[in-house]
SEVOVEX-956076 format. One line per 3 residues: number of its first residue (from 1); their letters; for each residue y, z, x of C-alpha. Coordinates in steps of 0.02 Angstrom, whole numbers, always signed. Each point is the difference from the previous one (the first is absolute). Example, Ala and Ser with C-alpha at 12.3 -4.5 7.8 and 13.67 -1.06 7.14 Angstrom:
1) AS) -225:+390:+615 ~ +172:-33:+69
This chain:
1) XXX) +0:+0:+0 ~ +170:-51:+69 ~ +138:+126:+35
4) XXX) +106:-64:-146 ~ -146:+13:-120 ~ -36:+178:+56
7) XXX) +182:+47:-26 ~ +1:-81:-172 ~ -159:+92:-47
10) XXX) +74:+165:+62 ~ +161:-25:-101 ~ -103:-46:-153
13) XXX) -100:+161:+15 ~ +159:+102:+18 ~ +76:-78:-157
16) XXX) -163:+24:-94 ~ -4:+184:+49 ~ +181:+29:-52
19) XXX) -29:-81:-170 ~ -153:+110:-21 ~ +107:+153:+36
22) XXX) +130:-58:-125 ~ -133:-24:-135 ~ -69:+174:+38
25) XXX) +175:+72:-22 ~ +22:-95:-163 ~ -166:+62:-67
28) XXX) +40:+180:+47 ~ +182:+10:-56 ~ -3:-116:-152
31) XXX) -107:-79:-135 ~ +39:-176:+60 ~ -163:-100:+13
34) XXX) -59:-28:+178 ~ -140:-107:+77 ~ -173:+75:-22
37) XXX) -49:-47:+177 ~ +117:+124:+83 ~ -70:+89:+151
40) XXX) +13:+188:-24 ~ -16:+144:+120 ~ +91:+167:+16
43) XXX) +82:-64:+159 ~ +63:-159:-84 ~ +63:+97:-151
46) XXX) +94:+112:+119 ~ +80:-151:+84 ~ +46:-77:-168
49) XXX) +133:+134:-18 ~ +115:-115:+102 ~ +15:-110:-155
52) XXX) +52:+139:-120 ~ +180:-66:+2 ~ -57:-178:-27
55) XXX) -102:+54:-152 ~ +160:+78:-68 ~ +93:-161:+33
58) XXX) -130:-102:-93 ~ +1:+121:-147 ~ +190:-9:-8
61) XXX) -4:-190:-1 ~ -126:+0:-143 ~ +101:+124:-102
64) XXX) +160:-92:+44 ~ -73:-162:-66 ~ -50:+93:-158
67) XXX) +179:+62:-17 ~ +77:-173:+25 ~ -112:-75:-134
70) XXX) +25:+130:-136 ~ +186:+34:+32 ~ +28:-174:-72
73) XXX) -62:+52:-172 ~ +13:+190:-5 ~ +138:+129:+34
76) XXX) +1:+80:+172 ~ -58:+174:-58 ~ -155:-70:-85
79) XXX) -36:-119:+143 ~ +7:+142:+125 ~ -119:+109:-100
82) XXX) -123:-144:-10 ~ +22:-33:+187 ~ -33:+182:+43
85) XXX) -153:+0:-113 ~ -63:-157:+86 ~ +24:+88:+167
88) XXX) -103:+148:-57 ~ -139:-120:-48 ~ +11:-92:+167
91) XXX) -15:+161:+101 ~ -106:+102:-120 ~ +140:+130:+6
94) XXX) -69:+42:+172 ~ +157:+79:+73 ~ +59:+78:-163
97) XXX) -167:+89:-14 ~ +22:+67:+176 ~ +174:+65:-41
100) XXX) -62:+90:-156 ~ -149:+77:+92 ~ +110:+60:+142
103) XXX) +125:+78:-120 ~ -139:+91:-93 ~ -81:+61:+160
106) XXX) +152:+63:+90 ~ +85:+61:-159 ~ -151:+91:-69
109) XXX) -92:+64:+155 ~ +37:+166:+84 ~ -78:-45:+167
112) XXX) -61:-152:+96 ~ -178:+7:-68 ~ +59:+11:-182
115) XXX) +126:-140:+24 ~ -128:-119:+75 ~ -126:+46:-135
118) XXX) +125:-36:-140 ~ +46:-166:+79 ~ -182:-55:-11
121) XXX) -5:+41:-186 ~ +16:-160:-103 ~ +90:+91:-140
124) XXX) +190:-6:-4 ~ +98:+161:-24 ~ +178:+43:-45
127) XXX) +69:-23:+175 ~ -79:-171:+13 ~ +60:-59:-170
130) XXX) +179:+59:+27 ~ +8:-77:+174 ~ -75:-165:-57
133) XXX) +115:-16:-150 ~ +151:+40:+108 ~ -43:-127:+135
136) XXX) -39:-139:-125 ~ +160:+34:-98 ~ +102:-4:+160
139) XXX) -84:-160:+56 ~ +30:-84:-168 ~ +183:+51:-12
142) XXX) +39:-48:+180 ~ -84:-169:-15 ~ +89:-32:-164
145) XXX) +168:+35:+82 ~ -43:-107:+150 ~ -53:-143:-112
148) XXX) +152:+6:-114 ~ +137:+41:+127 ~ -75:-116:+129
151) XXX) +5:-144:-124 ~ +176:+48:-56 ~ +68:-6:+177
154) XXX) -100:-146:+70 ~ -44:-102:-155 ~ -177:-5:+68
157) XXX) -160:+102:-8 ~ -25:-22:+188 ~ +78:+169:+38
160) XXX) -122:+88:-115 ~ -150:-91:+72 ~ +49:+42:+179
163) XXX) +25:+184:-50 ~ -172:-1:-79 ~ -87:-76:+151
166) XXX) +88:+118:+120 ~ -43:+150:-108 ~ -183:-48:-11
169) XXX) -26:-45:+183 ~ +107:+131:+89 ~ -62:+145:-107
172) XXX) -179:-43:+47 ~ +47:-5:+184 ~ +74:+174:-14
175) XXX) -158:+66:-83 ~ -116:-83:+126 ~ +105:+63:+146
178) XXX) -52:+178:-42 ~ -176:-45:+55 ~ +58:-31:+178
181) XXX) +38:+181:+46 ~ -58:+112:-143 ~ -171:+81:-17
184) XXX) -110:-47:-147 ~ -57:+161:-84 ~ -138:-51:-120
187) XXX) -186:-1:+35 ~ -65:-172:+43 ~ -114:-15:-150
190) XXX) +130:+55:-126 ~ +124:-144:+7 ~ -9:-187:+14
193) XXX) +163:+3:+99 ~ -71:+97:+147 ~ -59:-154:+95
196) XXX) +166:-88:-26 ~ +99:+152:+54 ~ -83:+30:+168
199) XXX) +37:-55:+178 ~ +150:-111:-34 ~ +88:-81:+148
202) XXX) +186:-28:+36 ~ -29:-188:-12 ~ -45:+22:-183
205) XXX) +170:+81:-31 ~ +89:-145:+85 ~ -86:-127:-114
208) XXX) +34:+108:-153 ~ +186:+13:+37 ~ +20:-182:+52
211) XXX) -71:-60:-166 ~ +88:+135:-101 ~ +171:-47:+66
214) XXX) -16:-187:-36 ~ +101:+15:-163 ~ +136:+96:+93
217) XXX) +79:-164:+58 ~ +94:-2:-166 ~ +94:+162:+35
220) XXX) +132:+48:+127 ~ -41:+87:+163 ~ +79:+162:-60
223) XXX) -97:-2:-164 ~ -165:-23:+91 ~ +46:+131:+130
226) XXX) +45:+126:-137 ~ -161:-36:-90 ~ -108:+22:+155
229) XXX) +90:+160:+48 ~ -22:+79:-172 ~ -183:-51:-10
232) XXX) -30:+71:+174 ~ +78:+165:-52 ~ -105:+2:-159
235) XXX) -158:-39:+99 ~ +29:+141:+122 ~ +43:+128:-134
238) XXX) -144:-55:-112 ~ -122:+7:+147 ~ +58:+175:+49
241) XXX) -15:+57:-182 ~ -177:-67:-15 ~ -54:+82:+162
244) XXX) +71:+165:-63 ~ -85:-15:-171 ~ -170:-77:+41
247) XXX) -7:-19:+188 ~ +18:-191:+4 ~ -21:-149:-115
250) XXX) -124:-66:-127 ~ -12:-169:-84 ~ +93:+75:-149
253) XXX) +144:+49:+114 ~ +12:-179:+64 ~ +12:-63:-178
256) XXX) +136:+128:-35 ~ +95:-52:+157 ~ -3:-181:-57
259) XXX) +65:+40:-174 ~ +140:+115:+59 ~ +51:-119:+140
262) XXX) +11:-144:-124 ~ +119:+98:-111 ~ +106:+51:+151
265) XXX) +15:-184:+49 ~ +60:-48:-174 ~ +126:+144:-2
268) XXX) +74:-56:+167 ~ +8:-182:-56 ~ +79:+50:-166
271) XXX) +130:+106:+89 ~ +38:-144:+118 ~ +19:-122:-145
274) XXX) +116:+119:-92 ~ +110:+31:+153 ~ +0:-181:+58
277) XX) -24:-112:-154 ~ +52:-157:+93
């Protein structure tokens, strides 16, 4: 085999492997159909974490397309509710479930063992319901304002779509970044997230952030800088809080980090739009 053919074959294998990792990430983090011939192993699932942001980007594009279609025939409030419902179907409410479980566990447990035990319970308690309703209401109201004011100022839905893609991708990068330097505190057999949340490398974080910040081209340097700074502060405080309450992270905590980060992103973008409407 010639040198060029060997190089071509090597590049082909690399591309094939990366697509396999992407499909693994899609199958884990969403309900989007994936090829049945995926190659699975705990090591590959762990590596697929690098595409967490890209999965968010793909989900945002799907929901954005949904929004663009139905906004032509329905009012914005109804369109947004339908879009959010479609998103819950696409993800299986994966991250929302994690947020509710974390709220129940940390809110209802008196010590680390009780908190982790409550998190594993599939039933939803008062803390989980209140937290989930609050985060969904905030998300709906913020997206509604971004859609309506963005269209008012720009005469285009592009602003809303970019906000949506940035919120989906960057929030997932924040959540996944916790894996890099935070201990996982659940027994290996008790959570399907354990494999994904172990032995992450700095290179994974670079890929996560590079993909997550793709939609940031639309915004000014100072807007992006403010957003990154606030998310970094949230990440550090949230991480310290989790270590204090349960000694580290669980898959539920990662879901909670994604949901809270997404809302923070929309708040910052809404504030920026209000202060600088042009």
